[in-house]
C-alpha positions in Angstrom: 23.2 4.6 21.4 20.9 7.3 20.0 23.2 7.7 16.9 22.9 3.9 16.2 19.1 4.1 16.5 18.9 7.1 14.0 21.2 5.2 11.6 19.1 2.1 11.9 15.9 4.0 11.1 17.6 5.8 8.1 18.7 2.4 6.8 15.2 1.0 7.1 13.8 4.0 5.2 16.4 3.7 2.5 15.7 0.0 2.1 12.1 0.8 1.3 12.8 2.8 -1.9 14.7 5.7 -0.4 13.4 9.0 0.8 10.5 9.8 3.0 6.9 8.6 2.4 5.1 10.6 -0.2 1.9 10.4 1.7 2.7 9.4 5.3 0.0 7.9 7.3 1.1 9.7 10.4 -2.3 11.3 10.7 -4.1 8.1 9.8 -5.5 6.1 12.8 -3.6 2.9 13.3 -5.4 -0.5 13.2 -5.7 -2.4 16.5 -3.6 -5.5 16.4 -5.1 -8.8 17.5 -3.9 -12.3 17.4 -5.4 -15.2 15.5 -4.7 -18.9 16.0 -3.7 -21.4 13.3 -4.3 -25.1 13.1 -3.9 -27.2 9.9 -3.7 -24.0 7.8 -6.9 -22.6 9.1 -6.9 -19.2 10.9 -9.4 -18.9 13.7 -10.4 -15.5 15.1 -13.0 -15.2 17.9 -15.1 -12.0 17.5 -16.3 -11.0 21.0 -18.1 -7.8 22.0 -14.9 -6.1 22.9 -13.3 -6.9 19.5 -12.6 -4.0 17.0 -14.5 -6.3 14.6 -17.7 -6.5 16.7 -19.5 -3.8 14.6 -19.9 -3.4 10.9 -17.2 -1.0 9.6 -14.7 -2.2 12.2 -11.2 -3.4 11.1 -8.1 -4.9 12.7 -4.6 -6.1 11.9 -4.5 -9.8 12.7 -1.2 -11.4 13.5 -0.8 -15.2 13.1 2.0 -17.7 12.8 1.4 -17.9 9.0 1.2 -14.1 8.3 -0.4 -10.8 9.0 -3.9 -10.0 7.7 -6.2 -7.0 7.3 -9.7 -8.0 8.5 -12.8 -5.7 8.2 -16.4 -6.3 9.0 -18.3 -5.4 5.9 -21.8 -6.6 7.0 -23.5 -8.2 10.0 -22.2 -11.7 9.0 -19.6 -10.8 6.3 -15.9 -10.0 6.6 -13.1 -9.1 4.2 -9.7 -10.8 4.8 -6.7 -9.5 3.0 -3.0 -9.8 3.1 -1.5 -6.9 5.1 1.5 -6.7 2.7 1.4 -3.6 0.4 2.0 -4.5 -3.2 4.3 -1.6 -3.7 7.3 -2.5 -1.6 6.0 -5.1 0.8 5.5 -2.8 3.9 2.9 -3.9 6.4 -0.3 -1.9 6.1 -1.2 -0.4 9.5 -3.5 2.5 8.9 -7.3 2.6 8.4 -9.6 5.6 8.0 -13.0 6.0 6.3 -13.0 2.3 5.2 -9.6 2.8 3.5 -6.4 1.0 4.4 -3.3 3.2 4.2 0.3 1.9 3.8 2.7 3.8 6.1 5.7 3.6 3.8 4.5 5.5 0.7 0.8 6.2 1.2 -0.8 3.6 -1.1 -4.5 3.3 -0.3 -6.8 0.3 -0.7 -10.5 -0.2 -0.1 -11.8 -3.1 2.1 -11.9 -5.4 -0.9 -8.2 -4.8 -1.4 -8.6 -2.7 -4.6 -6.0 0.1 -5.0 -7.5 3.5 -4.6 -4.3 5.4 -5.0 -0.7 4.4 -5.6 2.1 3.8 -5.9 0.8 0.3 -5.3 0.6 -1.5 -8.7 -2.0 -4.1 -7.9 -4.7 -5.2 -5.4 -4.2 -7.0 -2.2 -4.7 -10.8 -2.0 -8.1 -11.8 -0.7 -8.9 -14.8 1.5 -12.4 -16.2 1.5 -13.7 -16.4 5.0 -16.5 -18.1 7.0 -18.3 -16.6 10.0 -20.2 -18.8 12.5 -21.2 -18.2 16.1 -18.8 -15.3 16.7 -15.8 -17.1 15.1 -14.2 -16.0 11.8 -12.1 -18.6 9.9 -10.1 -18.6 6.7 -7.6 -20.8 5.0 -4.1 -19.2 4.9 
């Protein structure tokens, strides 16, 4: 059973460009994962006092039925919503430190606007305009 698990992990790594990450995010704090709901193509995310997004500078990995998103609170009433899919080899970005998202596969880094800070990612992350009203964040997915 253990040999099968090791082989499975090796195959997953190989499928993502081969070799080990050039800048692993093993030391990078991982984003808290929260769930958003979707109705008619609109993602709704309540932001309560216990949410990782309750304070400016907070960030979370938001899972929905239409995709996974990176959400950060950039101001009292402003948020950044980005796709969580790295533009290098489509790994899900899970790390966040010092207002920087870090891909666990090959170490690409993005700012909270989705702009590439360091590669190998070739382009910025897709942004989604959002609205915040009465402790609820919404965006069209």
